[in-house]
C-alpha positions in Angstrom: 9.0 65.9 -127.5 8.2 62.6 -128.0 7.2 61.0 -131.4 3.4 60.8 -130.7 3.7 64.6 -129.4 5.6 65.5 -132.3 2.9 63.8 -134.7 0.0 65.5 -132.9 1.9 69.1 -133.2 2.3 68.3 -137.1 -1.5 67.0 -137.4 -2.3 70.6 -135.5 -0.5 72.7 -137.9 -1.7 70.4 -141.1 -5.2 71.2 -139.8 -4.5 75.1 -140.0 -3.0 74.6 -143.3 -5.8 72.6 -144.6 -8.5 75.0 -143.2 -6.4 77.9 -145.2 -6.6 75.8 -148.4 -10.2 75.7 -147.8 -10.7 79.3 -147.5 -9.0 79.9 -150.6 -11.1 77.6 -152.2 -13.9 79.8 -150.9 -12.4 83.0 -152.4 -11.9 81.4 -155.5 -16.0 80.5 -155.5 -16.7 83.9 -154.7 -14.7 85.3 -157.6 -15.9 82.8 -160.0 -19.5 83.7 -159.2 -18.7 87.3 -159.4 -17.7 86.6 -162.9 -20.6 84.5 -163.8 -23.5 86.4 -162.6 -23.7 84.8 -159.3 -23.5 81.2 -160.5 -21.0 78.7 -158.6 -18.7 76.5 -160.7 -20.6 73.8 -162.5 -19.5 71.8 -165.6 -21.2 70.1 -168.4 -24.7 69.2 -166.6 -26.7 66.1 -167.9 -29.9 67.8 -166.3 -31.6 65.0 -164.6 -29.7 64.5 -161.4 -28.0 61.5 -162.8 -25.3 59.8 -160.4 -22.1 62.1 -160.2 -19.0 61.1 -162.2 -15.3 62.3 -161.2 -11.8 62.5 -162.6 -13.1 62.2 -166.5 -11.0 63.7 -169.4 -8.4 65.5 -167.2 -6.3 66.6 -170.0 -9.0 68.0 -172.3 -8.2 71.5 -173.5 -11.8 72.7 -172.8 -14.2 71.4 -170.5 -17.3 72.3 -172.4 -16.4 70.9 -175.6 -16.5 67.6 -177.4 -13.8 65.4 -175.5 -14.3 67.2 -172.3 -15.2 65.8 -169.0 -18.4 63.6 -168.7 -21.5 65.2 -167.6 -22.0 65.5 -163.8 -18.3 65.4 -162.8 -17.9 66.9 -159.4 -14.1 67.0 -159.8 -14.5 68.9 -163.1 -16.5 71.5 -161.5 -14.2 72.2 -158.6 -11.2 72.1 -161.3 -12.9 75.3 -163.1 -11.7 77.2 -160.1 -7.8 76.1 -161.0 -8.5 76.8 -164.5 -10.0 80.3 -164.0 -9.1 81.8 -160.9 -5.4 81.6 -161.0 -5.0 79.2 -158.0 -2.0 77.0 -157.2 -2.6 73.3 -157.5 -1.0 73.1 -153.9 -4.2 74.4 -152.5 -6.2 71.6 -153.5 -3.8 68.9 -151.6 -4.9 68.2 -147.8 -1.2 68.4 -146.1 -2.1 65.6 -143.8 -2.6 63.0 -146.5 1.2 61.5 -147.2 0.1 60.1 -150.7 -1.0 63.3 -152.3 0.9 66.0 -154.2 0.0 69.1 -156.1 -0.5 68.1 -159.8 2.0 69.6 -162.2 -0.8 70.1 -164.8 1.2 67.7 -167.4 3.6 71.0 -167.8 0.5 72.6 -169.7 -1.1 75.9 -168.7 -4.0 76.1 -166.3 -6.3 77.0 -169.0 -5.5 74.1 -171.1 -6.5 71.2 -168.9 -10.0 70.4 -167.7 -9.9 68.0 -164.5 -7.9 66.6 -162.0 -6.4 62.9 -163.2 -7.2 61.3 -159.5 -7.3 61.6 -156.0 -3.6 61.6 -155.6 -3.9 65.4 -156.6 -7.0 66.2 -154.8 -7.7 66.1 -150.9 -11.1 67.8 -151.0 -14.4 67.2 -151.8 -17.2 69.6 -153.6 -20.8 69.9 -153.1 -22.5 67.9 -155.9 -24.1 70.9 -157.9 -25.9 68.5 -160.5 -29.4 68.3 -159.0 -32.5 67.0 -160.3 -35.3 69.1 -161.4 -37.2 67.9 -158.5 -34.4 68.9 -156.2 -34.6 72.5 -157.8 -38.5 72.5 -157.2 -37.7 71.4 -153.4 -35.6 74.4 -153.2 -32.0 73.5 -154.4 -29.5 76.2 -155.3 -26.0 76.7 -156.6 -25.2 80.5 -156.5 -24.1 83.0 -154.5 -27.2 83.4 -152.6 -26.8 80.0 -150.3 -26.6 80.8 -146.7 -23.8 80.5 -144.4 -24.6 76.9 -142.8 -24.7 75.4 -146.4 -21.3 73.3 -147.0 -19.7 73.7 -150.3 -16.2 71.8 -149.8 -14.4 70.1 -147.0 -11.9 67.1 -146.4 -12.4 64.1 -148.6 -15.6 62.3 -148.1 -14.5 58.7 -146.9 -17.1 56.8 -149.0 -17.5 53.8 -146.8 -21.1 52.5 -145.9 -20.2 53.4 -142.3 -21.1 57.2 -143.6 -24.5 56.0 -144.3 -25.2 54.2 -141.1 -24.3 56.7 -138.6 -26.5 58.8 -136.9 -25.9 62.3 -135.0 -25.8 60.5 -131.8 -23.4 57.5 -132.7 -20.6 57.1 -130.2 -17.1 58.6 -131.4 -15.7 55.4 -132.1 -18.4 54.8 -134.7 -18.4 58.3 -136.0 -14.7 58.1 -136.4 -15.3 55.5 -139.4 -17.9 58.2 -141.0 -15.3 61.4 -140.8 -12.8 62.2 -143.6 -9.7 59.8 -143.1 -7.8 63.0 -144.0 -7.3 63.8 -140.4 -7.1 59.9 -139.2 -11.0 60.0 -138.5 -10.8 62.9 -136.0 -13.1 65.0 -137.9 -13.0 67.2 -141.0 -12.7 70.9 -142.2 -15.7 72.2 -143.8 -16.1 75.2 -146.0 -19.4 76.9 -146.2 -21.1 79.3 -148.6 -19.9 82.5 -146.7 -16.4 81.6 -147.0 -16.1 80.6 -143.1 -14.2 77.1 -142.2 -15.1 74.8 -139.1 -13.6 71.7 -138.0 -16.2 69.4 -137.0 -16.0 65.9 -135.2 -19.2 64.6 -137.1 -20.0 64.6 -140.7 -23.7 66.0 -139.3 -22.4 69.5 -139.7 -24.7 70.9 -142.7 -27.8 72.7 -143.1 -30.4 72.1 -139.9 -33.2 69.8 -140.8 -36.5 69.8 -138.6 -38.6 66.6 -139.2 -42.2 66.0 -138.6 -41.1 63.7 -135.8 -38.0 63.4 -134.0 -35.3 65.9 -133.0 -34.1 68.5 -135.3 -30.5 67.5 -136.8 -27.7 68.7 -139.2 -27.7 67.5 -142.6 -24.9 65.0 -143.2 -22.4 66.5 -145.6 -21.3 62.9 -146.8 -24.3 61.8 -147.9 -27.5 62.4 -150.2 -31.4 62.4 -149.0 -33.2 62.9 -146.2 -32.6 61.0 -143.0 -29.8 59.0 -141.6 -29.0 55.6 -140.0 -29.8 53.5 -143.0 -32.6 55.3 -143.9 -34.7 54.9 -147.3 -33.2 57.3 -149.9 -30.0 57.9 -148.3 -26.5 56.9 -150.0 -23.1 58.0 -150.6 -23.2 58.9 -154.5 -26.4 60.6 -155.8 -28.3 63.8 -156.6 -29.3 66.5 -153.7 -32.8 66.1 -152.9 -33.5 69.6 -152.0 -32.3 72.9 -150.7 -30.8 71.6 -147.3 -28.8 68.7 -149.0 -25.5 69.4 -149.5 -23.4 66.1 -150.7 -19.6 66.6 -150.7 -17.9 64.3 -153.5 -15.8 62.8 -154.6 -14.9 60.1 -152.2 -11.6 58.8 -151.2 -12.8 55.3 -152.9 -13.1 57.1 -156.3 -10.5 57.4 -159.2 -7.2 55.9 -159.9 -5.7 55.0 -156.4 -2.6 57.2 -155.6 1.0 55.7 -156.1 3.5 56.2 -153.5 5.1 59.7 -153.0 8.0 59.8 -150.8 8.7 63.5 -151.2 6.2 64.4 -148.8 7.0 64.6 -145.3 6.1 61.5 -142.8 2.8 62.1 -140.4 3.3 60.2 -137.2 0.1 57.9 -136.7 -0.4 55.4 -134.1 0.7 52.9 -136.6 3.6 54.7 -137.6 4.4 54.8 -133.7 3.8 51.0 -133.6 6.3 50.3 -136.5 8.8 52.6 -135.1 8.6 51.0 -131.7 9.0 47.5 -133.2 11.7 48.2 -135.2 13.5 49.7 -132.2 12.9 46.4 -130.3 14.3 44.4 -133.0 17.5 46.4 -133.5 17.9 46.2 -129.9 17.4 42.3 -129.6 19.5 42.0 -132.8 22.3 43.9 -131.3 22.2 42.0 -127.8 22.7 38.7 -129.8 25.7 39.8 -131.7 27.2 41.1 -128.2 26.4 37.5 -126.8 27.9 35.9 -129.8 31.0 37.9 -129.9 31.7 37.9 -125.9 34.9 36.3 -124.8 34.7 33.0 -123.4 35.8 32.9 -120.0 38.9 30.8 -119.4 
């Protein structure tokens, strides 16, 4: 098998493992709701739908006491699953991302920490549960009555401005810039409220929106607001606006940058293949020059 073929096979296997991780997260959410009167995980809530935060106060012993994560922290909401449902931190790492690793929790028990320290330890985004009163009045809810087409988690939001400016009919090359980078822009695994996971090659995979004018389209799960293609009121980090608005956060641009992790297996990408080819050519040329220099001079 060629290096490219091996890389594709590995990526396919990683997508399957990624899908399994998200299903486990979905099961954890259902178990959490069963023990909390149907409510899905949500940490300290500021109450007005202010800009969401991420990765605050990871080592706090209690997420709901002073010194815990700040208000509207989306990663703290997801961490409640790890804290309460006896899940492994490996479940929250996408196997396709080389510079991520499972957090060792600083050597503490799971119920003695309150958040992920940064995106090095988190490969997925979570639906922002911190809606404004206006969004709640417009139908937003965060409980186990959500329908099967509401996205509750998925591969990490890329976070770039490209996410805002694509539309449902954007060409593949443009859509790749708005897809999660977990799978090299090919698409993303998305977890829905009923626990099933689907892989989509577009972020327009949320609930169906039917505008007064124009064609129906599915909600962009990496933005908040109604509309697409640079429409007013649409952005990457903000509060959901209505009952159809699923906004997966954090983004790949939030939090501390990962440090190099050499313990993860190398995943072949086109850049990796190109680097390997260039290295092989350089070594071949060097060896040829060495042979030329050491060849015996004809008598």
